[in-house]
C-alpha positions in Angstrom: 54.0 67.8 -11.2 50.5 69.1 -10.5 49.5 72.6 -9.5 47.5 73.5 -7.1 44.8 73.5 -9.4 45.1 69.9 -10.0 45.8 68.5 -6.1 42.3 70.4 -5.4 40.9 68.4 -8.2 42.4 65.3 -7.4 41.4 65.9 -3.4 37.9 66.2 -4.6 37.5 63.2 -6.2 38.7 61.4 -3.9 36.8 62.4 -0.9 33.5 61.8 -3.9 34.5 58.1 -4.1 34.7 57.6 -0.3 31.7 59.7 0.0 30.3 57.0 -2.0 31.4 53.9 -1.1 30.0 54.9 2.9 26.7 55.0 1.3 26.7 51.7 -0.3 27.8 50.0 3.0 25.3 51.8 4.9 22.4 51.4 2.6 19.6 48.4 4.5 19.0 45.2 2.1 15.9 45.4 0.5 13.1 43.9 2.4 11.6 40.6 0.9 8.1 40.8 0.0 5.5 39.3 2.1 4.0 35.3 0.7 0.8 35.4 -0.5 -1.8 32.7 0.8 -5.3 31.9 1.0 -6.6 31.4 4.8 -10.2 31.0 6.0 -11.6 31.6 9.8 -12.3 28.6 11.6 -16.1 27.8 12.4 -18.3 25.1 13.6 -20.5 23.7 10.9 -23.2 20.7 11.0 -21.2 17.2 10.7 -22.7 14.1 10.0 -20.1 11.4 10.4 -20.5 8.8 7.3 -19.0 5.4 7.4 -17.9 4.3 4.0 -17.6 0.3 3.2 -16.9 -2.0 0.3 -18.3 -5.6 0.2 -20.2 -7.9 -1.8 -24.1 -9.6 -1.7 -24.2 -13.3 -0.1 -26.6 -16.2 0.4 -27.9 -16.0 4.1 -27.9 -19.8 3.8 -24.7 -21.4 2.2 -24.7 -24.7 2.4 -21.7 -27.4 1.4 -23.0 -30.4 -0.6 -21.3 -33.6 0.2 -21.1 -37.4 -0.7 -22.0 -39.3 2.2 -19.8 -42.5 1.6 -16.1 -42.3 -0.2 -15.1 -43.5 -3.6 -13.9 -42.1 -6.8 -16.0 -39.1 -8.8 -17.6 -40.3 -12.3 -19.8 -37.2 -12.9 -20.0 -33.8 -11.9 -22.7 -32.3 -13.8 -22.8 -28.8 -12.1 -20.6 -25.4 -13.1 -20.2 -22.6 -10.7 -22.9 -20.0 -11.3 -25.6 -22.6 -12.1 -29.0 -22.3 -11.4 -30.0 -25.9 -9.6 -33.6 -27.2 -8.3 -34.1 -29.2 -5.2 -33.5 -32.7 -5.8 -31.4 -31.9 -8.7 -28.9 -34.8 -9.5 -25.8 -33.1 -9.8 -23.1 -35.8 -9.3 -21.8 -39.1 -8.7 -19.3 -41.9 -7.3 -18.2 -45.5 -9.1 -21.1 -47.0 -7.8 -20.1 -50.9 -9.2 -19.7 -52.1 -5.7 -23.0 -50.7 -4.4 -25.1 -52.0 -7.5 -23.5 -55.5 -7.0 -24.4 -55.3 -3.1 -28.1 -54.5 -4.3 -28.2 -57.3 -7.0 -27.3 -59.5 -4.2 -29.8 -58.2 -1.6 -32.8 -58.7 -4.3 -31.4 -62.3 -5.1 -31.7 -62.6 -1.1 -35.2 -61.2 -1.2 -36.3 -63.5 -3.7 -34.8 -66.4 -2.0 -36.9 -65.9 1.0 -40.2 -64.9 -0.5 -39.5 -68.8 -2.6 -38.8 -70.0 1.1 -41.8 -68.0 2.7 -44.0 -69.5 0.3 -42.6 -73.1 0.7 -43.4 -72.5 4.3 -46.7 -71.3 4.0 -47.7 -74.0 2.0 -46.4 -76.7 4.4 -48.3 -74.5 7.1 -51.6 -74.3 5.4 -51.1 -78.4 4.4 -50.6 -79.6 8.5 -53.2 -77.1 9.7 -55.6 -78.9 7.8 -54.7 -82.3 8.6 -54.5 -81.5 12.3 -58.5 -80.1 12.0 -58.6 -83.7 10.5 -57.1 -85.8 12.9 -54.3 -87.1 10.3 -51.3 -85.4 11.5 -49.9 -84.7 15.0 -49.3 -81.5 16.9 -45.7 -82.0 16.7 -45.9 -81.8 12.7 -48.1 -78.9 12.7 -45.6 -77.3 15.4 -42.9 -77.9 13.2 -44.6 -76.4 10.1 -45.1 -73.6 12.2 -42.1 -72.9 13.5 -40.6 -73.1 9.9 -43.4 -70.6 8.9 -42.1 -68.0 11.6 -38.6 -68.5 10.2 -39.2 -68.2 6.7 -41.1 -64.8 7.4 -38.3 -63.5 9.7 -35.5 -64.2 7.0 -37.5 -62.5 4.6 -38.2 -59.5 6.9 -34.0 -59.5 7.3 -33.5 -59.9 3.4 -35.4 -57.2 2.7 -34.2 -54.5 5.5 -30.2 -55.8 3.8 -31.7 -54.5 0.2 -33.2 -51.2 1.9 -29.7 -50.7 2.9 -27.9 -51.9 -0.2 -30.3 -49.8 -2.3 -29.4 -46.5 0.2 -25.9 -47.1 -0.2 -26.2 -47.1 -4.2 -28.4 -43.7 -3.2 -25.4 -42.5 -1.6 -23.0 -42.6 -4.9 -25.5 -40.0 -6.2 -25.2 -36.3 -4.4 -28.0 -33.8 -5.4 -29.1 -30.5 -4.0 -30.7 -30.2 -1.0 -32.5 -26.9 -2.3 -33.0 -24.3 -4.9 -30.5 -22.0 -5.4 -27.3 -21.3 -7.3 -23.8 -23.2 -6.9 -21.1 -20.8 -6.0 -18.1 -23.3 -5.5 -17.1 -26.4 -7.2 -14.0 -27.9 -5.1 -13.2 -31.2 -6.8 -13.4 -32.5 -10.4 -14.2 -35.8 -12.0 -11.4 -39.0 -11.0 -10.5 -37.5 -8.0 -11.1 -39.6 -4.6 -13.6 -37.9 -2.2 -14.0 -38.7 1.6 -17.4 -38.6 3.2 -18.6 -35.6 4.3 -16.0 -33.5 2.2 -17.6 -30.9 0.5 -17.6 -30.8 -3.7 -20.0 -28.2 -3.8 -21.0 -25.1 -2.5 -24.8 -24.1 -2.7 -25.9 -20.5 -2.2 -30.0 -20.7 -1.6 -32.6 -19.1 -2.9 -34.0 -16.9 0.1 -33.0 -13.5 1.9 -29.7 -12.1 0.7 -26.9 -9.9 2.7 -24.5 -7.4 2.2 -21.0 -8.8 4.0 -18.6 -6.0 5.0 -15.4 -6.3 6.9 -14.8 -3.4 9.2 -12.3 -2.1 11.4 -13.3 -2.7 14.6 -12.2 0.7 15.7 -15.3 2.0 13.3 -17.6 -0.1 15.2 -17.4 1.8 18.3 -20.3 4.1 19.2 -22.6 3.3 16.6 -26.2 1.2 17.0 -27.0 -2.1 15.8 -30.1 0.0 15.0 -28.6 2.3 12.3 -29.9 1.6 8.8 -27.5 1.3 6.1 -27.5 2.4 3.0 -25.8 -0.3 0.2 -25.6 0.7 -3.0 -24.0 -1.1 -6.6 -20.5 -0.4 -7.2 -21.2 -0.4 -11.1 -24.4 2.0 -10.4 -24.7 3.3 -7.6 -28.1 4.4 -8.6 -29.2 0.9 -7.6 -29.7 1.3 -4.1 -31.8 -0.1 -0.9 -31.7 0.2 2.8 -30.4 -2.6 5.2 -30.0 -3.5 8.8 -27.2 -5.1 10.7 -28.1 -8.9 10.8 -25.0 -10.5 12.4 -21.3 -8.8 13.6 -18.9 -12.0 14.0 -17.5 -12.0 17.3 -14.2 -12.4 16.1 -11.6 -10.2 14.7 -9.4 -11.3 11.7 -5.7 -11.5 13.3 -4.1 -10.4 10.1 -6.5 -7.3 8.6 -7.7 -6.3 12.3 -10.8 -6.5 10.8 -14.7 -8.0 11.8 -17.2 -9.6 9.2 -20.7 -7.4 9.6 -23.9 -8.8 8.0 -26.6 -6.6 6.9 -29.7 -7.7 6.1 -31.6 -6.9 2.8 -35.4 -7.6 2.8 -36.1 -7.1 -0.9 -32.6 -7.1 -3.1 -33.2 -5.3 -6.3 -32.8 -8.0 -9.3 -29.5 -6.5 -10.6 -27.6 -7.0 -7.1 -27.0 -11.0 -7.8 -25.1 -12.9 -5.8 -21.2 -11.8 -5.6 -22.0 -8.3 -6.7 -19.8 -5.6 -5.4 -21.3 -2.9 -3.1 -21.0 0.1 -1.2 -22.7 0.7 2.4 -23.1 3.5 4.2 -23.8 4.9 7.5 -24.5 7.9 8.9 -24.2 9.0 12.4 -26.2 11.7 14.3 -24.8 15.2 13.2 -22.8 17.0 15.4 -20.9 20.7 15.3 -17.5 20.3 14.0 -14.9 22.0 12.6 -14.2 21.4 9.0 -11.2 22.0 6.3 -10.4 21.8 3.1 -7.4 18.6 2.7 -5.1 21.6 1.6 -4.8 23.1 5.0 -3.5 20.3 6.5 0.1 19.9 7.2 2.6 17.3 8.5 4.7 18.1 11.4 7.1 15.6 13.3 5.2 12.7 11.0 1.9 14.1 12.9 -1.1 16.2 11.4 -0.7 20.0 12.0 -1.9 23.2 10.2 -0.4 26.6 9.6 -2.6 29.4 11.6 -2.4 33.3 11.2 -1.7 35.5 14.0 -3.3 39.1 15.1 0.2 40.8 13.1 -0.2 38.5 9.9 3.0 35.9 11.1 2.4 32.1 10.6 3.1 29.5 12.8 2.9 25.3 13.1 -0.4 24.3 15.1 -0.6 20.4 15.5 -3.9 18.9 15.5 -6.0 16.0 15.6 -8.0 14.4 13.2 -11.9 12.8 13.4 -12.3 12.1 10.1 -10.9 12.3 6.5 -13.4 13.0 3.7 -13.6 13.6 0.1 -11.7 17.0 -0.2 -11.7 17.7 3.6 -10.6 16.8 6.8 -12.7 17.0 10.2 -11.0 18.7 13.1 -11.3 16.8 16.4 -8.8 19.0 18.7 -6.0 21.5 18.4 -8.3 24.6 16.9 -10.7 26.8 17.9 -13.5 29.0 16.6 -12.3 32.4 15.2 -8.7 31.0 14.7 -7.5 31.8 10.9 -6.3 28.6 8.9 -4.0 29.1 5.8 -6.0 26.6 3.0 -3.6 27.5 0.2 0.5 28.7 0.0 1.3 25.8 2.4 4.3 24.6 0.6 7.3 27.4 1.1 6.0 28.9 4.5 8.5 29.0 7.6 7.3 30.2 11.2 7.1 33.5 12.1 6.8 34.5 8.5 4.5 37.6 7.8 1.7 36.6 5.1 -0.4 39.1 2.8 -3.6 37.2 2.9 -5.6 36.7 -0.5 -9.3 36.7 -0.4 -9.9 36.3 3.3 -13.1 35.8 4.1 
């Protein structure tokens, strides 16, 4: 049994344990430290809208080259990328039939010439005899008619020979201008129909830069705005151009419009087919420009995290005017003076208190 002293000690220990437990239950949980973020104060800054496009160099005049008659191709002497001169022979068709027609027409001309020579001799003799009163008027007129008929026969034979020679010429394909072959659509041995293109010739002369542009990108832009055209391979090779033509139709698959930029004096290195970048700048306006890292997505739509006066954050939907290199241009949703989180957005929750680091 415990004596009175032991009971008092046990009671004291029990009371001490109870008081400790009560203190532990009433202690408040430790506060979470405020998240460190970087932010900047929204301000209007001068912004020059820039449209950048990728395209290629093309000849202003591109001509399909085709045979004027149907036949089997026996020769094609031009290759893609080859330079040709005006009148240069670049293809032939089988010409056996046309050559036979020329040979027959030449024989007809020779025969008609012989008939004309004989008719002329007969007419001259009859004319002399008539003057001497040694022949009849009827004999003279018969010789005269024969001479006229022979002359008409020769004219007809010569016309047929010209047609046959023209047909033979149609078996040859020649370049109608100086330039570069950009396409070769058929090969030797194939049968081609009259008028079907065999080659495409990019004629020497003016060069254009051709771009496929989203139709919406053309809204509000003047056709007189200069366009800077630079080589993709070497941006230092650049030249200014102007809008030459805008296609009246929209590509149903891509929703783009073909825009042709005229280049007055293209550098020598801007060869046909060279990849180029076109840049168009519009007038300067004041806009809110933020770094890419500030952009957030809320329900699939653009937004940013804004910091209130009480240092808590909230999601603010915004409309984006343009996306640039490392920046985003805001069209609507923010006003100058607001603070926007630019770094540290990934783990934020609405209403969370933040501590701004290196705030401007």
